[in-house]
N, C-alpha and C positions, 0 to 999 in steps of 0.2 A: 492511493495512490495505493504475510509471509509466514514459518511452518514448524515446527514441533520438536519434541523429543527431550529426553530426560535421562536421569542417571541410568535407568535400565535400558532405555531406548538407545542411549549413546553407546552403552556396552555392546548392544546388539549391532550397532552400526560398525563397530570395529570389525566384526566378522563380515558384514556385508560389503563394506567399502574398502577395507584394507587391501584386498586383492585387486580392486579396481584402480585405486589411486593411492600412491604412497604419500601424497601431500600436494602442496602447491609449489612444485619445483619449477625451475626456469625452463624446463622443456615443454611446459603447457603452451598449446597453440594460442590460448586466449591471453597469455601473459604479455604485458608490455611494460616498458620502463619509461619513467620521465627522462628527458634528455640529460638532465644533470645527474641522474642516478648512475649513469654509465661510468662516471668518474668518481663515484662515491668514496672510494678508498683514498683519494687524494685530499679529501676535506678533513678538517680537524676542528675540535672545540678549543676552548681556551687552554685546556690541559693537553692538547695535542691528540686527543682521542676522537675518532669518528664515531658518531652515533647513527647506526644504520637501522632503519625501520622498514617493515613491509606493510603495505596497505592493500587490502583485498576488498573489492566492491564489484557490483554489477550495474549494468546500465547500457543504454543504447549509445550510438555514436556521439550524439550531442552531449550527453552526460559524461561520457568518457573524456571528451575533449575539454569540457569545463573543469572536471576534476584534475586533469593533467595540468591545466593552467594554474589552478589553485595550489596544487602541490609544489609547483615550481616557485610560486610566490612564497610559500611557506619556507622552502629551503633558503630562499634569499633572506627572509626575515629571521631565520634561525641558522646562522652559519655553523657548520660542523655537524648538522643533522641532514642525512640523506635518506630519501624515501624511494623504495622500490615498489612500483605499482603493479598489482596483479588484478586483471579484470576478467570477468566471465559474462556470458549472456545470462539473462534472468533465469532461464529454465535450467541452467547448469549450476547456478550458484549454491543452492542448498546442498546438492550432492558433493560439490567440491569442499564446501566448508565442513560438512560432516566427515568427509574423508581426512581433511586436515586435522580435525579433532581426534579422530581415531588413530591417526598416525603421529600424534603428538608434535605436529608442526603447524600450530595455529599462528596465523599472521599476527604481528604486533597490534595492528589496528584493523578492524573489519566490520562490515555491515552485519547486523543480525536482526531477526524478527523479534518483536517484543513478546510474542508467544513463547519464545525460547528462554526468556530471562531467568525464570526460576530454575529450570533444569541446568542452565549454564553456570549459575551461581552455585547451586547445590553440588555440582560435580566439579567445581574448581576451574572452569573454563574462563570466566570473566574476572577481571580485576576490579576491585572497589576503587573508584577514582574520586571519591568524595573529598579527600584531603586536597587533591590537586585543583578541583573546581573551587572549593572554598578559599583556597589561598591564591587564586588567580585574579585577574583584573576583570573577568567577564561578569556581567550583571545577570545572574540566573533569573531574576524577576522580569527581565526583558525578553525571555524566551517563553514561547507558549507553554503555560503550565501543563496543559494536556500532554504535550510532547515530553516534557521533563519527567512528569510523574509516571509515564510509561516505563521508565528505566530506573525507578526506585524500588527497592525491595528490602524489607526488614527481617527477612528469614521466614516470614509467615505470610505476609500480605504484600502484594504489589501496589504501587502507587504511593508508598511512604517508606521512609528509612533511607538507607545509603544509596548512592548513585553508582550505577554499574554501566553507564554509557550516557550519551546525549542524543537527542533526536537528529538524525540526518535531515529530516524534514517532518512536517505533518502533511498528510495527503488527503485533503478534502475532495470528496467525490460529488461533483455537481451535475446538474442536468443541462446539456447544451441543446440549442435549437438552431435550425437553419433559417436565419432571418430572411435571406434572399427568397427562399421558397414561400414563406408566409406572404411576403410582399407581392410576389408574382401571382399567387393565388387569390390575393385580395382579402386575406384573412387577418383579423386584428392580431397584432403582436401580443405574445404572452405578457402578463404583468410581472415585472421582476420582483415585486414586493408581496404578491399574493399567489399562492400555489393553486394550480388546477385542482378541483375535486376529481375523484376517480371518474365520475360520469362525464365531466367536462373534458377530461383528458381523452377518453374514448371518442367523444364526439369530434374533437378537433383532429384527432388522428384519422378518423374515417373521412373527414373532408380532404385530408392531404394524401390519402392512399388512393392511387388512381393509375389508369393506363394513359400515359401521356402521348404515346405515339400511335394509338389506334390499332395496334396489332392484336388486340384481344388478351394481352397479358399485362398484369400489373407490373409496372417498372418504377413506381415511386411509392414508398411506404412511410407510414407514420413513425414506427419504432422498430427496433431490433435489439432487444435487451438480452444480455447474457445473464442467465439465472444466478450464477455464482456471485455476481457482483451487483445485481440490481434487486433481487428478491428482498434483501434486508430492508430496503426503503419502504416497500409495500407492507411488509410484516410489521415493522416498527410504527409506521404512521397509522396502522390499524389497531394499535394498542396491544400487540402481541410480541413475543420474543422467543428465542431458542432456549433460554435458561431462566430460572427463577432468581430472586435477589441474592440467594446464598451461593449461586453458581454450582449447585450440587444436583439440581433436578432439571431434566430436559422437559420443556413445556410446549413442544410443537403440537400436542394434541388439543391445544386451546382452539375452540371454534373460530376465534378471530384470526388465528394463524391460518387455518384451513381456508377461510374466506379470502385472505390475501393471496395465498398460493393459487387458489382457483381463479382469481382475477388475473393473475399473471399468466396462467396457462390459457385462459380464454382470449387474451389479446391475439393469440395466433389461431386458436381453434374455433372460436365463436365470432370474434369481431374482424378477423382477417386483416389486422393492421400491421402485422409483422410478417416477414417472409416465412414460408413453410420450410421444413427441413430440406425439401428438394430444391426450393428456390435459393436457400442459403448455400447449398452445395455449388450452385452455379456462380454465385457471387455472395460472399459472406457479408454480414451486416456492417462490419467496419469498412469494408471496401465500398459498400453502397453509400455510407455516410461520407467517406472521403470524396466520392464522385458527385455528391450533391443530390443523391437519390433517396435520402431519408431525412425526415423532419426533426426527430429527437434522437440524441445519443449522449451517453454519459461522458463527462470530461473531467480529467484530473489535471493538476498542474503540470505533470510530466508530459502531457500532450501538447502543451502550448507551442513548443518549438516546431513540432510537426504540423500543427494546425495553422501556422503562419501562412502556409502555401495553399490552403483550401481554396477551391474555385468559387467560393461563396462566402458571404458574411455570416458569422455565427456569434452567439452570445449565450449567457448563462441565466438560468432561472431556478427557483426552488423545485424540489421533487414534488410530484403529485401527492396530495394529502388524502389519507383514508379517513376512517371514522373519527379519529382524534381531531381532525381539522388542522393538524400541524404536519409540516414536512419532516422527513427523517432520512438520513443517509449514513453511510459509514465514513469514518475518519481514520485513515490508516497512518502508519509511521514506519520508518526503519530506524534502528538505532545504530550508532557507531560506538563500538566498545574497544577495550584494551585487553589483550590476552593476559591471563594471570601468570603465564610463563615468560612474558616479555622481559628481556634483560634491561630494557630502557623504558620503564613504565612512565617515568616523569615526562620524557620526550614524547612518548606515545600519547599520553594524556594531553599534552600541548597540541599535538596534531588533531586530536578529537575536538578540542575546544576551538581550534582555528577553523576547522571544517564546518562546525555547527553554530558557533557563537561569535565569531569575529566579523566585524564590519567588512574588512577587506575580502575575506573568503566568501561571505554571503553575497556581496555585491556581484562578484563574478558568477556565482551559481545562479542568481536570480536573473542576471543579464542574459544568461544562456537559455532562459525560459524553460527550465526543467523543474522548478519548484517555487513555492511561495516563500517569502522571507521567514526565517525562524525568529528574527528579532521583531518584536511587536511594533515598535515605533516605525521601523523600516517598512513593515507590511502595510501599515495604515497609509503611509505616503504612496507606496506602490499601488495599492488598490484604488486610491483616489485619482490616479492617472487614467482617464477614460480614453486617451488617445492611442493606447496600445491594446492589442487584442488579448482576451476578450474585454469589451468595454466594462462589463459588469463584473470585474474581478472581486468586487465587494462580496459577491455571493460565496466565494471561497472562504472569506473571513467569517461570514455568517455561519457557515458549516462548522468552522473551528469553534466559534464562540457560543453558538446557540443550538444547533440541531444535529451535529455529527456524533456518532457513537463508534466504539471499537468493534471490530469484527468479533462475533461470539467465540470463535475458536482461539482467539488470543487471550481469552480470560480464564482459561483452564490450563492444567499442567501439560496437556497435549491436545491436539485438535482432531484426533482420529474420530471421535464421536460426531463432530461437526462435519468433517469431510464425508462421512458415510451418507449423510443426508443428500448431498449433491451427487454422490456416486450412484445412488439408486433412483434419482429423480426423473429420468427420461420418460417413463411411461405416463407420468402426469402431464408432462409437456406435450406429449403426443396425443393426449386426450383419451388414453386407454384405461387410465385409473383416475378416479376422482381424488381431489385433494384431501377430502375428509377420510377416505379409506387409506390413503397413503400415510397421513400423519398418525393415524391410529395404529397401523402396523409397524411403522418405523420407530416410533417413540421407545418401545422396549429395547430394541436393538441399540439405539443410540445411548440409552440410559446405561446399558451394560458396559459400553465402552467408556462412558464418563466415569462410572464407578471404578473401573479399572485404572483410569488416569488418576483419580483421587488416591487410590491405593498406592500407585507408583510414586506419587509425590510424597506420601508419608514415609515410604521406604527410603526415598532419596535423602531424607533429612537425618537418617540414622547413621 
């Protein structure tokens, strides 16, 4: 279903952002308050003291509405604790959070990308909430281990050690298909239990790419994949990766990587099953999918509320499989953490656990169709209900349990090396540079940035 920086990077951000934003003050256009927060100073705990928290997150209208309702319920269940909600759009969130860090005005509770975990711990931004989790009533074993381990850090390695947040969600990225289009064209529906091979995928896309109104222009396409979020599937299912097992060497110069990248580019330039750059400017691929003019499109749990109103039936299937014969895709997450500077860390940790691990909170968020349940038992019941869209919600759980992987950029101290790959990729997508030539020239540049990130991490520990 996020981005970077570290002790040195955070110090640099003080210079960059301090002049832009002093913090997350009440003058922000994106800021809203829960209804009950307006009278927060009138509430009291058993000792007569109000515990005021700020919670900063990002999301669309449906997610904002859902979280406002959950926060209101939290306040009802925790008399004397009042929560001021600060929301931003997705593209503004990272900037505002970095500015808050630079201005020493970090919200008590906030979303953060798992790729920032080590930097935020090393620089004293995140609080260690292990004691609160261990002394709570939540069952940590009933939360997806993948999600929990994303926010563990022992000072050296992520995935183990103390807890510095809990998963807001796990975000499995599945492949959606237009079931109505298949039926209209008389093409056999995809097998939900068996992925297409690459050759099969091209063939069915070619059958579905056509001029439907006879004006000489293609108006129905097979696919329209964004390279930033879909290339991973093709690379991994072909047995390649961005990094070696030590996470210290960039491995994009592997021939299997080049083969996957070339396949991706050829979908547009050779097989013509995805809109050209010019065609995408007229109507982008997301819009074409929403109008029912595209056969395949990736789907995350966060899309479910929007896709309720699609003018066609859709469902989920595995990603196409390369030479390994196995599907692969990325599995994202966002964490919810507590500021190390919070004056009410116990209450802040309670809010984190309520948002991520309570049955009451999770039921409201899942009902809003913005995520899959964090609680394993709830997720299994939810996925088994085929009466709600998409029918094959089980595919999301298979991604979590079987073939989902973290984005490579989240596995290193910062993602600058990884982001460079996509910054320079356009000539390959345009067919002007071969994938083999690209990975050969790009690997040294990416390796240099990765080496720098490793060095920055070592310095941040001193």
